C-alpha positions as CSV (number, residue, x, y, z in Angstrom):
1,M,0.0,0.0,0.0
2,R,1.3,3.4,-1.0
3,V,1.1,6.3,1.5
4,N,0.4,9.7,0.1
5,F,2.3,12.2,2.3
6,E,0.7,15.1,0.4
7,S,-2.8,14.1,1.4
8,K,-5.1,16.4,3.5
9,I,-4.7,14.1,6.6
10,F,-0.9,14.4,6.6
11,E,-1.1,18.2,6.0
12,A,-3.4,18.5,9.0
13,L,-1.2,16.3,11.2
14,S,1.8,18.3,10.1
15,A,0.1,21.6,10.9
16,A,-1.1,20.3,14.3
17,F,2.4,19.2,15.2
18,D,3.8,22.6,14.2
19,Y,1.3,24.4,16.5
20,I,2.1,21.9,19.4
21,L,5.8,22.6,18.8
22,L,5.1,26.4,18.9
23,A,3.2,26.0,22.1
24,F,6.1,24.1,23.6
25,C,8.6,26.7,22.5
26,W,6.4,29.5,23.8
27,I,6.0,27.9,27.2
28,V,9.7,27.2,27.6
29,C,10.7,30.7,26.5
30,C,8.1,32.3,28.9
31,L,9.7,30.6,31.9
32,P,11.9,33.6,32.6
33,V,8.9,35.9,33.0
34,V,10.8,38.9,31.4
35,T,10.7,37.1,28.0
36,V,6.9,36.6,27.9
37,G,6.5,39.5,25.5
38,A,9.2,38.4,23.1
39,S,8.0,34.8,23.2
40,T,4.3,35.7,22.5
41,T,5.4,38.0,19.7
42,A,7.5,35.1,18.2
43,V,4.7,32.6,18.4
44,F,2.3,35.0,16.6
45,S,4.9,35.8,14.0
46,A,5.4,32.1,13.3
47,C,1.6,31.5,13.3
48,M,0.9,34.3,10.9
49,D,3.7,33.2,8.6
50,V,5.4,36.6,8.8
51,D,8.8,35.0,8.0
52,M,8.7,32.5,5.2
53,Q,12.5,32.1,4.7
54,T,12.3,28.6,6.2
55,S,9.5,26.0,6.5
56,S,10.6,25.1,10.1
57,V,8.3,26.8,12.6
58,A,10.9,26.4,15.3
59,L,13.4,28.4,13.3
60,R,10.8,31.0,12.4
61,F,9.9,31.2,16.2
62,F,13.5,31.8,17.3
63,R,14.3,34.2,14.5
64,A,11.2,36.3,15.4
65,F,12.1,36.0,19.1
66,K,15.5,37.5,18.5
67,S,14.4,40.2,16.0
68,N,11.5,41.5,18.2
69,F,13.1,41.0,21.6
70,L,13.8,44.6,22.5
71,L,10.5,46.1,21.5
72,A,8.4,43.2,22.8
73,T,10.2,43.2,26.1
74,Q,9.7,47.0,26.5
75,V,6.0,46.6,25.8
76,W,5.7,43.6,28.1
77,L,7.4,45.3,31.0
78,T,5.1,48.4,30.5
79,L,2.0,46.1,30.5
80,V,3.3,44.3,33.7
81,A,3.7,47.7,35.4
82,L,0.2,48.8,34.3
83,G,-1.2,45.4,35.5
84,A,0.4,45.9,38.9
85,I,-1.2,49.4,39.2
86,L,-4.5,48.0,38.0
87,A,-4.4,45.1,40.6
88,L,-3.7,47.6,43.3
89,D,-6.6,49.8,42.2
90,I,-8.9,46.8,42.1
91,Y,-7.9,45.9,45.6
92,V,-8.4,49.4,47.0
93,C,-11.7,50.0,45.1
94,W,-13.3,46.6,45.9
95,V,-12.0,46.1,49.5
96,G,-11.7,49.8,50.6
97,A,-14.3,51.4,52.9
98,F,-16.1,53.8,50.6
99,S,-19.8,54.9,50.6
100,E,-22.1,52.7,48.5
101,Y,-22.4,55.4,45.8
102,T,-18.7,56.0,45.5
103,S,-17.9,52.2,45.7
104,Q,-20.2,51.5,42.7
105,Y,-18.4,54.1,40.5
106,L,-15.0,53.0,41.6
107,R,-15.8,49.4,40.7
108,L,-17.2,50.4,37.4
109,A,-14.0,52.3,36.7
110,T,-11.9,49.3,37.6
111,I,-14.0,47.0,35.3
112,T,-13.5,49.5,32.5
113,A,-9.8,49.7,33.1
114,G,-9.6,45.9,33.2
115,F,-11.3,45.7,29.9
116,V,-8.9,48.2,28.4
117,Y,-5.9,46.4,29.9
118,L,-7.0,43.0,28.5
119,A,-7.5,44.7,25.1
120,M,-3.9,46.0,25.2
121,L,-2.6,42.5,26.2
122,S,-4.6,40.9,23.4
123,L,-3.4,43.1,20.6
124,A,0.1,44.3,21.5
125,F,2.2,41.2,20.6
126,G,0.2,40.4,17.4
127,L,0.8,44.0,16.2
128,I,4.5,43.7,16.9
129,A,4.7,40.4,15.1
130,K,2.9,41.6,12.0
131,F,4.1,45.2,11.6
132,K,7.3,47.1,12.0
133,M,6.6,49.9,14.5
134,T,8.0,51.9,17.3
135,Y,7.1,51.7,21.0
136,K,4.7,54.7,20.8
137,Q,3.2,53.3,17.6
138,V,2.3,50.0,19.3
139,F,0.1,51.8,21.8
140,Y,-1.4,54.2,19.3
141,N,-2.3,51.3,17.0
142,I,-3.8,49.3,19.8
143,F,-6.2,52.2,20.3
144,V,-7.0,52.5,16.6
145,I,-7.6,48.8,16.0
146,S,-9.6,48.5,19.2
147,V,-12.0,51.1,17.9
148,Q,-12.1,49.9,14.3
149,Q,-12.0,46.2,14.8
150,L,-14.0,45.7,18.0
151,K,-15.6,42.4,17.1
152,W,-12.2,40.8,16.4
153,L,-10.8,42.4,19.6
154,L,-13.6,40.8,21.7
155,L,-12.9,37.4,20.1
156,L,-9.1,37.8,20.8
157,M,-9.9,38.6,24.4
158,L,-12.0,35.5,24.8
159,L,-9.3,33.4,23.2
160,N,-6.7,34.9,25.6
161,L,-8.9,34.1,28.6
162,A,-9.2,30.5,27.3
163,I,-5.4,30.3,27.0
164,A,-5.1,31.4,30.7
165,V,-7.6,28.7,31.7
166,A,-5.9,26.0,29.6
167,L,-2.5,26.9,31.2
168,A,-4.0,26.7,34.6
169,C,-4.8,23.1,33.9
170,L,-1.1,22.4,33.3
171,S,-1.8,19.1,31.7
172,A,-1.0,17.5,28.3
173,L,-4.6,18.3,27.2
174,G,-4.2,21.9,28.3
175,F,-1.0,22.1,26.3
176,I,-2.8,20.8,23.1
177,I,-5.6,23.3,23.8
178,V,-3.1,26.2,23.9
179,A,-1.7,25.1,20.5
180,A,-5.3,25.1,19.0
181,L,-6.0,28.5,20.5
182,F,-2.8,29.9,18.9
183,Y,-4.1,28.7,15.6
184,L,-7.4,30.4,16.2
185,E,-5.8,33.6,17.3
186,A,-3.6,33.7,14.2
187,K,-6.8,33.5,12.1
188,V,-8.5,36.3,14.1
189,F,-5.3,38.5,13.8
190,A,-5.3,37.8,10.0
191,A,-8.9,39.0,9.8
192,A,-8.4,42.0,12.1
193,F,-5.3,43.1,10.2
194,R,-6.6,42.6,6.7
195,P,-7.8,46.2,6.2
196,Y,-4.3,47.5,7.1
197,T,-2.3,45.1,4.9
198,Q,-4.2,45.6,1.5
């Protein structure tokens, strides 16, 4: 019996293996927490086929990791600092002794700030992976795309929450789910960025 290695089944298995390999590279490179931004940018770069010089996803991942390291790390550290401030605000606003009226407004403000923060996390590294830009342009473009592509942004936010839940499982199944979610995020980024690449 002859095996056709160009069949749809083998193509699907090859793509699944590539995404699992990317998820593994991403998790390993995220272990030193400072490199989370560069690692996430690299995985999106490989998923969106930004660099087609080689067919190896691992080589594409590490090339993108190296080329985007400085900008992605600066953005990541900024987002970590903003997240720490947001966490402190949430603690003060939800636990603090305020009047009922004031407490409602403060909680609404923290929910809004949390939404904006999750939007920034959801878009920043995909933008860095797809486009060449400066530090300031990253945050400006997050605002522009958030307003113009709201439906895709909401979908990206849901996928990022799903990745967080899958990582919390820390099992082999969670690892495979992360790989599938990266695939879905790449498709959503492609749809969200289409108006800016034509």
